[in-house]
C-alpha positions, 0 to 999 in steps of 0.5 A: 730456552734455546741458546742466544746463537741458535734463536739469533740465526732463527731471527735472521733467517726470519727477517731474510725469509720475510724480505725475499717472501720465502713463506716456506723458511720463514715457517721453518723458524717458527715454533707451532704454537708461536704468538705474535703480538702487535701492542699498537693494535692491540693484535694477536695471532696464535699458532704458525699457519695463522702467522705465516698467513698474516705476513703472507697477506700484509698489504703494500710493496714493503721491504726491510732490512735490520739495523741492530740485532742483540742477543741476550740469554733468553731473548733477541731484539731487532731494529729494522728499517721498513719501506712501503713505497715512499714511507720509511719506518723503523720497528723494535722486535723482540724475540723468545724462543723455544728448546728447538731454537725456533721462534716462540713469541714475536712482539713488534713495536712500530712508530705510533699506535694505529688501527689495522688495515682492513681484511685481517679480521679472521686471523687475529683476536683484538685486546 
């Protein structure tokens, strides 16, 4: 596992890169075999390429900012504020890292369960 400060820095870069739509910077902090879980929609994305594409193709004019970040010995947790148009949402996200300080797992918890938007079936497994 990466030291908390390494993972914390990777997570901060992850969110800043996502907000900036800097998909190269976003990809740089991900492990090649990153796994993303979205429990509300029961979706899982495996691998860096698919996960970057998943985020790049996310619909809407969304924006986000970190409200709080907490780093532990083996994980980082963030609370983010996200806006899509006039809609405000908050999410809690758990991250773990690999030995190189890259993000190995991401688990997002959004306010309510919902069905995923159409058009990303080719990138996810439903569970």
